[in-house]
ROLO-893163 format. One record per residue (C-alpha): residue number from 1; chain; z, y, x. Coordinates in Angstrom, 2 decimals, always signed. Example, Ala and Ser with C-alpha at 12.3 -4.5 7.8 and 13.67 -1.06 7.14 Angstrom:
2
num/cadena/pz/py/px
1/A/+7.80/-4.50/+12.30 $
2/A/+7.14/-1.06/+13.67 $
END
This chain:
282
num/cadena/pz/py/px
1/A/-20.94/-7.33/+10.55 $
2/A/-19.52/-9.07/+7.44 $
3/A/-15.85/-9.90/+7.65 $
4/A/-14.68/-13.47/+8.08 $
5/A/-12.19/-15.24/+5.80 $
6/A/-9.86/-17.91/+7.16 $
7/A/-7.00/-19.92/+5.72 $
8/A/-3.90/-21.43/+7.27 $
9/A/-0.66/-22.92/+6.08 $
10/A/+2.36/-20.75/+6.67 $
11/A/+5.97/-21.74/+7.28 $
12/A/+7.37/-19.03/+4.98 $
13/A/+6.18/-16.45/+2.48 $
14/A/+9.18/-14.19/+1.78 $
15/A/+10.74/-12.21/+4.61 $
16/A/+14.06/-10.42/+4.60 $
17/A/+13.31/-6.74/+5.05 $
18/A/+14.24/-4.40/+7.87 $
19/A/+13.45/-0.82/+8.83 $
20/A/+11.61/+1.43/+6.38 $
21/A/+11.26/-1.09/+3.55 $
22/A/+14.91/-2.14/+3.75 $
23/A/+16.02/+1.50/+3.76 $
24/A/+13.98/+2.03/+0.61 $
25/A/+16.00/-0.67/-1.14 $
26/A/+13.86/-3.79/-0.98 $
27/A/+15.49/-7.11/-0.14 $
28/A/+12.30/-9.04/+0.66 $
29/A/+8.62/-8.57/+1.39 $
30/A/+5.72/-10.83/+0.46 $
31/A/+2.63/-10.78/+2.67 $
32/A/-0.16/-13.08/+1.42 $
33/A/-2.39/-12.81/+4.49 $
34/A/-2.64/-11.70/+8.11 $
35/A/-5.08/-8.91/+8.95 $
36/A/-6.71/-6.76/+6.25 $
37/A/-10.42/-6.37/+5.51 $
38/A/-10.00/-2.78/+4.34 $
39/A/-9.74/-2.09/+8.08 $
40/A/-8.51/+1.48/+7.56 $
41/A/-8.74/+3.60/+10.70 $
42/A/-5.16/+4.87/+10.32 $
43/A/-3.45/+1.58/+9.44 $
44/A/-0.14/+1.33/+11.28 $
45/A/+0.10/-2.48/+11.08 $
46/A/-1.99/-3.33/+14.21 $
47/A/+0.33/-1.13/+16.28 $
48/A/+3.19/-3.50/+15.44 $
49/A/+1.59/-6.30/+17.45 $
50/A/+3.68/-9.45/+17.63 $
51/A/+6.51/-7.65/+15.84 $
52/A/+4.32/-7.60/+12.73 $
53/A/+3.65/-11.33/+13.01 $
54/A/+0.18/-10.63/+14.40 $
55/A/-1.86/-12.37/+17.06 $
56/A/-3.96/-10.55/+19.69 $
57/A/-7.19/-11.06/+17.73 $
58/A/-5.57/-9.29/+14.78 $
59/A/-4.85/-6.00/+16.51 $
60/A/-7.93/-6.13/+18.74 $
61/A/-10.31/-6.79/+15.82 $
62/A/-8.46/-5.21/+12.93 $
63/A/-10.42/-5.34/+9.67 $
64/A/-13.07/-7.77/+10.88 $
65/A/-11.38/-10.84/+9.39 $
66/A/-8.34/-11.98/+7.47 $
67/A/-6.31/-15.18/+7.41 $
68/A/-4.88/-16.11/+4.01 $
69/A/-1.71/-18.15/+3.67 $
70/A/-3.17/-21.01/+1.65 $
71/A/+0.21/-22.46/+0.66 $
72/A/+1.67/-19.10/-0.42 $
73/A/+2.25/-20.06/-4.06 $
74/A/+3.90/-23.36/-3.14 $
75/A/+6.22/-21.69/-0.65 $
76/A/+7.03/-18.93/-3.10 $
77/A/+8.14/-21.36/-5.79 $
78/A/+10.99/-22.53/-3.60 $
79/A/+11.92/-19.10/-2.23 $
80/A/+12.26/-16.97/-5.37 $
81/A/+15.66/-15.87/-6.67 $
82/A/+16.44/-13.73/-9.75 $
83/A/+18.23/-11.00/-7.76 $
84/A/+15.41/-10.28/-5.28 $
85/A/+13.67/-6.90/-4.95 $
86/A/+10.27/-7.72/-3.45 $
87/A/+7.64/-5.45/-1.88 $
88/A/+4.08/-6.78/-1.70 $
89/A/+3.05/-5.94/+0.93 $
90/A/+4.00/-3.91/+4.02 $
91/A/+1.47/-5.64/+6.29 $
92/A/-1.69/-6.20/+4.26 $
93/A/-3.14/-4.96/+0.98 $
94/A/-2.79/-7.83/-1.53 $
95/A/-6.05/-6.69/-3.12 $
96/A/-8.08/-6.28/+0.06 $
97/A/-11.84/-6.95/-0.27 $
98/A/-11.54/-10.57/+0.91 $
99/A/-9.21/-11.34/-2.01 $
100/A/-12.25/-11.22/-4.30 $
101/A/-13.38/-14.50/-2.74 $
102/A/-10.03/-16.03/-1.80 $
103/A/-8.35/-15.43/-5.19 $
104/A/-4.89/-16.08/-3.80 $
105/A/-3.07/-13.52/-5.95 $
106/A/-3.57/-15.26/-9.33 $
107/A/-1.64/-18.32/-8.10 $
108/A/+1.05/-16.08/-6.63 $
109/A/+1.40/-14.21/-9.92 $
110/A/+1.57/-17.48/-11.87 $
111/A/+4.48/-18.56/-9.67 $
112/A/+6.20/-15.22/-10.13 $
113/A/+5.82/-15.59/-13.88 $
114/A/+7.66/-18.91/-13.70 $
115/A/+10.54/-17.54/-11.61 $
116/A/+10.59/-13.74/-11.81 $
117/A/+12.62/-11.71/-9.32 $
118/A/+14.55/-8.63/-10.43 $
119/A/+11.92/-6.17/-9.14 $
120/A/+8.40/-6.79/-7.87 $
121/A/+6.25/-4.00/-6.43 $
122/A/+2.57/-4.23/-5.59 $
123/A/+1.29/-1.67/-3.07 $
124/A/-2.49/-1.40/-3.15 $
125/A/-5.54/+0.83/-2.99 $
126/A/-7.80/-1.88/-4.42 $
127/A/-9.30/-1.64/-7.92 $
128/A/-9.67/-5.43/-7.69 $
129/A/-6.14/-5.54/-9.13 $
130/A/-7.57/-5.09/-12.64 $
131/A/-9.02/-8.61/-12.35 $
132/A/-5.45/-9.87/-12.80 $
133/A/-4.55/-7.50/-15.63 $
134/A/-3.62/-10.23/-18.12 $
135/A/-1.23/-11.89/-15.68 $
136/A/+0.25/-8.54/-14.69 $
137/A/+0.80/-7.62/-18.33 $
138/A/+2.65/-10.88/-18.96 $
139/A/+4.63/-10.50/-15.74 $
140/A/+5.70/-6.96/-16.65 $
141/A/+7.43/-8.39/-19.72 $
142/A/+9.53/-10.70/-17.53 $
143/A/+10.71/-8.32/-14.80 $
144/A/+10.58/-4.79/-13.42 $
145/A/+6.96/-4.78/-12.23 $
146/A/+5.67/-1.63/-10.58 $
147/A/+2.30/-0.90/-9.03 $
148/A/+2.10/+1.77/-6.35 $
149/A/-1.54/+2.80/-6.15 $
150/A/-2.52/+4.70/-3.03 $
151/A/-4.46/+7.96/-3.34 $
152/A/-5.16/+9.44/+0.09 $
153/A/-7.46/+12.44/-0.37 $
154/A/-9.46/+14.34/-2.98 $
155/A/-12.38/+14.62/-0.54 $
156/A/-14.98/+11.86/-0.58 $
157/A/-16.34/+12.88/+2.84 $
158/A/-12.88/+12.40/+4.33 $
159/A/-12.42/+9.08/+2.57 $
160/A/-15.67/+7.80/+4.09 $
161/A/-14.55/+8.85/+7.57 $
162/A/-11.08/+7.31/+7.59 $
163/A/-11.30/+4.42/+5.10 $
164/A/-14.98/+3.58/+4.51 $
165/A/-14.27/+0.14/+3.03 $
166/A/-11.87/+1.51/+0.38 $
167/A/-12.88/+2.49/-3.13 $
168/A/-13.77/+6.10/-3.98 $
169/A/-11.15/+8.17/-5.78 $
170/A/-12.86/+7.80/-9.18 $
171/A/-12.64/+4.00/-9.00 $
172/A/-8.96/+4.13/-8.06 $
173/A/-8.20/+6.47/-10.95 $
174/A/-10.01/+4.12/-13.34 $
175/A/-7.86/+1.23/-12.10 $
176/A/-4.68/+3.28/-12.58 $
177/A/-5.75/+4.09/-16.14 $
178/A/-6.41/+0.42/-16.89 $
179/A/-2.99/-0.56/-15.54 $
180/A/-1.24/+2.11/-17.58 $
181/A/-3.10/+1.14/-20.75 $
182/A/-1.84/-2.40/-20.19 $
183/A/+1.73/-1.07/-20.17 $
184/A/+2.31/-1.54/-16.44 $
185/A/+4.48/+1.04/-14.66 $
186/A/+2.09/+2.63/-12.19 $
187/A/+2.76/+5.25/-9.53 $
188/A/+0.13/+7.42/-7.86 $
189/A/+1.31/+7.31/-4.26 $
190/A/-0.16/+9.88/-1.89 $
191/A/-0.02/+7.78/+1.25 $
192/A/-1.06/+8.29/+3.84 $
193/A/-2.01/+11.91/+3.23 $
194/A/-5.44/+12.44/+4.75 $
195/A/-7.14/+15.85/+5.06 $
196/A/-7.29/+17.22/+1.54 $
197/A/-6.52/+20.13/-0.76 $
198/A/-2.78/+19.43/-1.22 $
199/A/-2.45/+21.05/-4.63 $
200/A/-5.61/+19.45/-5.98 $
201/A/-4.57/+15.98/-4.82 $
202/A/-1.12/+16.49/-6.34 $
203/A/-2.72/+17.62/-9.61 $
204/A/-4.89/+14.49/-9.68 $
205/A/-1.81/+12.31/-9.19 $
206/A/+0.10/+14.13/-11.95 $
207/A/-2.77/+13.67/-14.36 $
208/A/-3.26/+10.01/-13.45 $
209/A/+0.32/+8.89/-14.14 $
210/A/+3.50/+9.84/-15.94 $
211/A/+5.68/+8.98/-12.94 $
212/A/+7.23/+11.08/-10.20 $
213/A/+5.04/+11.48/-7.13 $
214/A/+5.60/+9.56/-3.89 $
215/A/+4.00/+10.67/-0.63 $
216/A/+3.92/+9.89/+3.06 $
217/A/+1.98/+11.65/+5.84 $
218/A/+0.20/+9.90/+8.67 $
219/A/+2.69/+8.31/+11.06 $
220/A/+3.03/+10.20/+14.33 $
221/A/+4.93/+9.24/+17.46 $
222/A/+6.42/+12.72/+17.78 $
223/A/+8.48/+11.99/+14.67 $
224/A/+8.68/+8.21/+14.79 $
225/A/+9.81/+7.30/+18.28 $
226/A/+9.68/+3.54/+17.75 $
227/A/+7.78/+1.01/+15.66 $
228/A/+4.47/+1.45/+13.88 $
229/A/+2.31/+4.55/+14.20 $
230/A/-1.19/+5.70/+13.27 $
231/A/-4.00/+3.81/+14.99 $
232/A/-6.00/+5.46/+17.76 $
233/A/-9.14/+5.12/+15.63 $
234/A/-7.79/+7.69/+13.15 $
235/A/-6.65/+9.98/+15.95 $
236/A/-10.18/+9.98/+17.41 $
237/A/-11.68/+10.74/+13.99 $
238/A/-9.21/+13.58/+13.52 $
239/A/-10.08/+15.12/+16.90 $
240/A/-13.82/+14.75/+16.37 $
241/A/-13.79/+16.46/+12.98 $
242/A/-11.16/+19.14/+13.75 $
243/A/-8.46/+17.51/+11.64 $
244/A/-5.89/+17.15/+14.43 $
245/A/-3.41/+19.38/+12.59 $
246/A/-2.94/+16.60/+10.03 $
247/A/-1.20/+14.67/+12.81 $
248/A/+1.10/+17.60/+13.65 $
249/A/+4.64/+17.22/+12.24 $
250/A/+5.03/+20.93/+11.47 $
251/A/+1.73/+21.04/+9.59 $
252/A/+2.60/+17.81/+7.76 $
253/A/+5.91/+19.31/+6.65 $
254/A/+4.04/+22.35/+5.33 $
255/A/+1.64/+20.14/+3.34 $
256/A/+4.54/+18.15/+1.88 $
257/A/+6.30/+21.37/+0.89 $
258/A/+3.19/+22.66/-0.88 $
259/A/+2.81/+19.39/-2.77 $
260/A/+6.50/+19.32/-3.68 $
261/A/+6.38/+22.87/-5.05 $
262/A/+3.30/+22.07/-7.13 $
263/A/+4.77/+18.85/-8.55 $
264/A/+8.15/+20.46/-9.25 $
265/A/+6.48/+23.28/-11.18 $
266/A/+4.93/+20.59/-13.37 $
267/A/+8.42/+19.29/-14.15 $
268/A/+8.34/+16.16/-12.02 $
269/A/+10.00/+15.04/-8.82 $
270/A/+8.33/+14.65/-5.45 $
271/A/+9.62/+12.75/-2.43 $
272/A/+8.29/+11.40/+0.84 $
273/A/+9.36/+8.52/+3.03 $
274/A/+12.15/+6.15/+2.06 $
275/A/+13.42/+8.44/-0.70 $
276/A/+10.12/+8.25/-2.56 $
277/A/+9.51/+4.56/-1.94 $
278/A/+13.09/+3.97/-3.04 $
279/A/+12.07/+4.90/-6.57 $
280/A/+9.91/+1.78/-6.61 $
281/A/+12.85/-0.47/-5.76 $
282/A/+15.18/+0.74/-8.50 $
END
C-alpha cells in the first residue's frame, strides 16, 4: 500500500538532547516529522514508544505513514541560537521518501541560513538530499555543516531484505559524491551494520569520503539494557536468513575490530557509538 502523508502543527521543533545524542556532544535535536516512510525493519525508533514522542499508530504501523510538522520553519526561527549543536534527526530521516512531496526541508534550511547555529548535522540515507544542494552549499559557508550519510551493507540482496524502501548503495555513493563536490563535509557512516563483507564495506566508505569512519552495529538488548533496540521485524529477517550472529554482541565486536583494523591501515580513524558520532558534533 502507498504511504500516507499528514501534517500537523507542533508546539516545538528543537529538543534538548539526552542519552546517546547528548553523550556524543549535541545540545539539541531537530525532528521535522513523526514516523518515517523508509520503514526500515531494524529502526529502533518505534521501540521508544511514547518516550520517542510517538503515538500508538506510529509504532504499530511504522513506515506506512508520516506526519510532518507543518510549522517547523516558523518554530525554528524563534528557537535558534548561535551556540547550538543540532542533530537532525534521531527520530526520523529528514530526507525520507515522503519529503519529496512535502518539501519541508527547504524552508527549514532557509531559516537555518538566516540564523545559523554553531554546528548542524544531517543524518540521512536519502539521495533526495541533493535536491537541496544549493541551499546546503550556502549554509555550509555560514556554519559547521556536516552530513552523515548512512551506508549499511555492500550486499544488495541484504539491503532489499532489511531496508527495501531505501536507495541502493550506488545511489547513496552518487549522493555523497555530489555533496563532496559542493564542498560539504560528508561522512560515510556505517550504521547500522547489516550483514556484509566488513572489509569491503569499509573500503567503500574510505573511497567515498576523506573523513574518518563512523560505525554502529544493530542495537541489541543484551548490550543496551534500556531504551531503544532493534525492531522485531529485523530479528525475524535475521533468523529466517541465518543472519542471527549479526545480533550477537561478541560477533558484532569482531566485525567492528575487523573494520577498525582495515580503516587504520589506510591511515584513518574508526570509531563506533558515541565516540564516532562525537566527531560530527565537534
